C-alpha positions as CSV (number, residue, x, y, z in Angstrom):
1,M,-8.9,-11.2,30.8
2,P,-8.1,-14.8,29.7
3,L,-8.7,-15.3,25.9
4,L,-12.1,-16.2,26.6
5,G,-12.9,-13.9,29.0
6,A,-13.0,-14.4,32.9
7,Y,-16.4,-13.9,32.9
8,I,-17.7,-16.3,30.9
9,I,-15.5,-19.1,32.2
10,R,-16.6,-18.0,35.8
11,T,-20.0,-18.3,34.7
12,L,-20.5,-21.6,33.3
13,T,-18.3,-22.9,36.2
14,S,-21.1,-21.8,38.1
15,I,-24.0,-23.5,36.4
16,L,-21.7,-26.4,35.1
17,L,-21.2,-27.3,39.0
18,T,-24.0,-27.0,39.5
19,L,-25.9,-29.4,36.4
20,F,-23.0,-31.4,35.5
21,F,-21.0,-33.6,38.0
22,I,-20.8,-37.4,37.1
23,S,-18.6,-38.7,39.4
24,A,-16.0,-38.1,41.7
25,G,-12.5,-40.1,43.5
26,S,-10.8,-39.6,46.6
27,S,-6.9,-38.1,45.5
28,A,-4.3,-36.7,47.9
29,E,-5.6,-33.0,47.9
30,G,-9.3,-34.5,48.5
31,S,-11.6,-35.0,46.0
32,I,-11.6,-34.6,42.4
33,T,-14.8,-34.4,40.8
34,V,-15.1,-35.0,36.7
35,N,-17.5,-32.9,34.8
36,Q,-18.3,-34.7,31.4
37,I,-20.2,-31.9,29.5
38,E,-23.1,-33.4,27.3
39,P,-22.8,-31.9,23.8
40,E,-26.1,-29.7,23.9
41,S,-24.7,-28.1,26.7
42,H,-21.4,-26.9,25.8
43,L,-22.6,-23.5,25.6
44,F,-21.8,-21.8,23.3
45,G,-19.3,-24.7,22.5
46,I,-16.5,-23.6,24.8
47,L,-16.4,-26.2,27.1
48,E,-15.5,-30.0,26.9
49,K,-15.2,-31.1,30.2
50,Q,-13.6,-30.1,33.6
51,I,-12.2,-31.3,36.3
52,V,-12.8,-29.8,39.7
53,H,-9.9,-30.5,42.9
54,R,-11.8,-29.9,46.3
55,D,-9.3,-30.3,49.6
56,D,-10.1,-32.5,52.7
57,D,-12.8,-29.6,53.4
58,G,-14.4,-29.5,50.4
59,A,-12.9,-26.1,49.6
60,L,-12.5,-25.7,45.8
61,I,-8.5,-25.6,45.2
62,K,-9.0,-25.4,41.4
63,I,-11.1,-25.8,38.1
64,E,-9.1,-27.3,35.1
65,N,-11.6,-26.0,31.8
66,F,-10.6,-28.2,28.5
67,L,-11.8,-26.6,25.4
68,T,-13.8,-28.5,22.6
69,E,-11.7,-29.0,19.9
70,S,-13.2,-26.1,17.9
71,A,-12.9,-23.5,20.5
72,S,-9.2,-24.8,20.9
73,I,-8.8,-23.7,17.4
74,Q,-11.2,-20.2,17.4
75,N,-8.9,-19.2,20.6
76,G,-5.7,-20.9,20.4
77,M,-6.4,-22.4,23.6
78,K,-6.3,-26.2,24.9
79,K,-7.5,-25.5,28.4
80,Q,-7.6,-22.4,31.6
81,I,-7.1,-23.3,34.9
82,D,-8.7,-21.5,37.8
83,Y,-7.6,-21.5,41.4
84,Y,-9.4,-20.7,44.1
85,E,-9.0,-19.2,47.6
86,N,-11.3,-19.1,50.1
87,D,-14.0,-20.0,46.9
88,I,-12.2,-16.9,45.2
89,I,-10.6,-17.0,42.0
90,Y,-7.3,-15.6,42.0
91,L,-5.4,-17.0,39.2
92,F,-6.1,-18.2,35.7
93,E,-3.5,-20.5,33.9
94,I,-4.3,-20.9,30.4
95,W,-2.2,-23.3,28.6
96,F,-2.0,-22.8,24.6
97,T,-2.5,-24.8,21.4
98,D,0.4,-26.5,20.0
99,S,0.1,-24.7,16.8
100,E,-0.3,-21.2,18.6
101,A,2.8,-21.7,20.8
102,E,4.4,-22.5,17.8
103,N,3.2,-19.2,16.3
104,T,4.3,-17.4,19.9
105,N,6.9,-19.4,21.4
106,C,4.7,-19.5,24.1
107,L,4.0,-22.4,26.2
108,S,1.4,-20.7,28.6
109,K,0.5,-17.5,30.8
110,R,-0.6,-17.3,34.5
111,E,-2.9,-14.1,34.8
112,Y,-3.0,-12.8,38.9
113,V,-6.3,-11.1,39.8
114,D,-7.5,-9.5,42.8
115,E,-10.6,-9.1,44.3
116,S,-12.5,-7.3,42.2
117,D,-11.0,-9.0,39.2
118,K,-8.4,-6.6,38.2
119,I,-5.0,-8.4,36.8
120,I,-2.7,-7.9,38.8
121,G,0.6,-10.2,37.4
122,I,1.6,-11.6,34.4
123,D,3.2,-14.4,34.2
124,F,4.7,-15.9,31.0
125,L,6.1,-19.6,30.4
126,M,7.8,-19.7,26.8
127,N,8.6,-22.9,24.8
128,D,12.6,-23.6,25.9
129,G,11.2,-23.6,29.7
130,S,11.7,-19.2,30.4
131,F,10.1,-17.6,32.6
132,F,9.4,-14.2,32.6
133,Q,7.3,-12.2,35.3
134,T,5.4,-8.6,35.0
135,R,4.3,-6.9,37.8
136,G,3.1,-2.8,38.4
137,D,3.2,-0.8,35.1
138,L,4.3,-3.4,33.3
139,V,0.9,-5.1,34.0
140,D,-0.6,-2.5,32.1
141,V,1.6,-2.6,28.7
142,A,1.7,-6.5,28.9
143,L,-2.3,-5.8,28.8
144,K,-1.7,-3.7,25.3
145,F,0.4,-5.9,23.8
146,T,-0.6,-9.5,22.5
147,L,1.9,-12.3,22.0
148,K,3.3,-12.5,18.1
149,S,6.8,-13.7,16.9
150,F,9.0,-11.4,14.6
151,K,8.7,-14.2,11.8
152,S,4.7,-13.9,11.6
153,Y,5.0,-10.0,10.6
154,S,8.0,-10.8,8.6
155,D,6.5,-13.6,6.4
156,Y,3.7,-11.4,5.9
157,H,5.9,-8.2,4.5
158,K,6.9,-10.7,2.2
159,N,3.9,-12.3,1.2
160,N,2.5,-8.1,1.0
161,I,5.3,-6.0,-0.2
162,S,5.4,-4.3,-3.8
163,D,7.7,-2.2,-5.9
164,T,6.8,0.6,-3.7
165,T,10.0,2.0,-1.6
166,M,7.4,2.0,1.9
167,S,4.5,0.4,2.9
168,F,2.7,1.4,6.3
169,E,0.4,-0.6,8.3
170,A,-2.8,1.1,8.9
171,R,-3.1,0.3,12.9
172,L,-1.2,0.0,16.0
173,N,0.3,-3.7,15.8
174,S,1.3,-3.8,19.7
175,S,3.0,-6.6,20.5
176,M,5.2,-8.9,22.2
177,A,8.0,-11.6,21.0
178,Y,10.6,-14.0,22.4
179,A,14.3,-13.4,21.4
180,T,18.0,-13.7,21.9
181,F,19.7,-10.8,21.6
182,Q,23.2,-11.0,19.1
183,N,26.4,-9.1,18.9
184,D,25.3,-6.8,16.0
185,I,24.5,-3.5,16.3
186,I,24.3,-1.4,12.9
187,P,22.6,2.4,12.6
188,I,19.2,2.6,11.3
189,T,19.1,4.1,7.6
190,K,17.6,6.5,6.1
191,T,14.9,4.4,5.2
192,D,14.0,3.1,8.2
193,R,13.8,7.1,9.7
194,D,11.9,8.1,6.9
195,M,9.2,4.9,7.6
196,I,9.0,6.1,11.6
197,H,8.5,9.8,10.4
198,Y,5.6,9.1,7.9
199,W,4.0,6.1,10.3
200,T,3.8,8.2,13.1
201,K,2.1,10.9,10.6
202,S,-0.2,8.6,9.2
203,L,-1.4,7.8,12.7
204,S,-1.5,11.1,14.3
205,L,1.1,10.1,16.8
206,N,3.8,12.2,17.8
207,D,6.8,11.7,15.5
208,F,9.6,10.0,17.3
209,S,11.9,9.1,14.5
210,T,14.6,11.0,16.1
211,L,14.7,8.3,19.0
212,Y,15.8,6.2,17.1
213,N,19.2,5.8,16.3
214,K,21.0,2.0,15.8
215,K,19.2,-1.2,15.5
216,I,20.0,-4.9,17.2
217,L,19.6,-7.9,15.4
218,V,17.8,-10.8,17.3
219,K,17.4,-14.8,17.2
220,E,13.6,-15.6,17.2
221,S,13.8,-19.9,16.8
222,G,16.7,-20.3,14.4
223,E,15.9,-16.8,12.2
224,T,17.5,-13.7,13.0
225,F,15.9,-10.0,12.8
226,Y,16.6,-6.7,13.1
227,I,14.7,-4.7,15.8
228,L,14.7,-0.6,15.9
229,F,15.5,0.1,19.6
230,Q,15.9,3.3,21.4
231,D,19.2,4.7,22.4
232,S,17.8,4.3,26.3
233,L,17.0,0.6,25.9
234,F,20.7,0.1,24.9
235,E,22.2,0.5,28.4
236,H,21.4,-2.9,29.4
237,I,21.3,-4.9,26.8
238,N,23.7,-7.8,26.3
239,A,24.8,-10.2,23.5
240,G,23.3,-13.8,24.5
241,D,21.1,-12.0,26.7
242,S,17.1,-13.5,25.9
243,A,13.8,-10.9,26.8
244,L,10.6,-10.7,26.0
245,I,10.2,-7.6,23.3
246,Y,7.1,-5.3,23.6
247,Y,7.4,-3.6,20.0
248,Y,5.6,-2.1,17.1
249,F,5.4,-3.6,13.6
250,I,4.8,-0.4,11.1
251,G,5.3,-1.9,7.7
252,G,8.3,-2.6,5.6
253,S,10.4,-1.4,3.0
254,Q,12.3,-3.5,0.0
255,E,15.1,-3.7,3.1
256,G,12.7,-5.5,4.7
257,P,10.1,-5.5,7.9
258,V,10.6,-2.8,10.3
259,F,10.2,-3.1,13.9
260,L,10.0,-0.4,16.9
261,A,11.2,-1.9,20.1
262,I,9.2,0.4,23.3
263,D,10.2,-2.0,26.0
264,Y,11.6,-5.1,27.4
265,I,11.5,-7.6,30.2
266,E,14.4,-9.9,31.0
267,K,13.8,-13.4,31.9
268,K,13.4,-15.1,35.5
269,D,14.3,-18.1,37.4
270,S,11.1,-20.1,36.7
């Protein structure tokens, strides 16, 4: 569901459409109603105003939900647009704050839902205009992975690395990052393999250290990082291609942070 939760937004929308119609005007698509919400009616401090779009017959087209400043900071998003067909929501469009977009390299995300509110598709629009689309089995994968840059984990590693040989993350950091493959593939080190082995052991996971033998250099926002890829994933990788990479951050050593790629999706024409 969207960051604020589809059910929360839909509940707010239903209440606010009833209580806070303030002004209306005409447009090419029909009518536009602006709900300027009073502070005491923010309901959890989430919404500042709504703009409701209807067609000439009065049917809902979309509702733009603008968050309060505090809610924007807390949730990393500045607005959510709900799209309707036959008065049923079929698409949520989330626009991230500038700081969140800088941290994730993602401007906005679209979540398509069916009549039972199940998410059936997710699209990502990146800062440079690149577009990624997930459908089918990839949707379930995308729902388990959070947008987070390699740099954010790298900075965390630099600030927290001790004098010990290896440091491990105690949880499964399932993340997605946008990067461009470079023409630099090298074998993983013994430390890399030991990191995978002991990390999987610490989380009671099956040891898949033998699946990783190489790592590739990627560029993200001007900085470069080595990402460990399973052999089967190298088949279609070309230097210069950009991708949305699903990965685990497992910790690091004096050699640097260790990122395990699980899968990736190539960008689509927007």
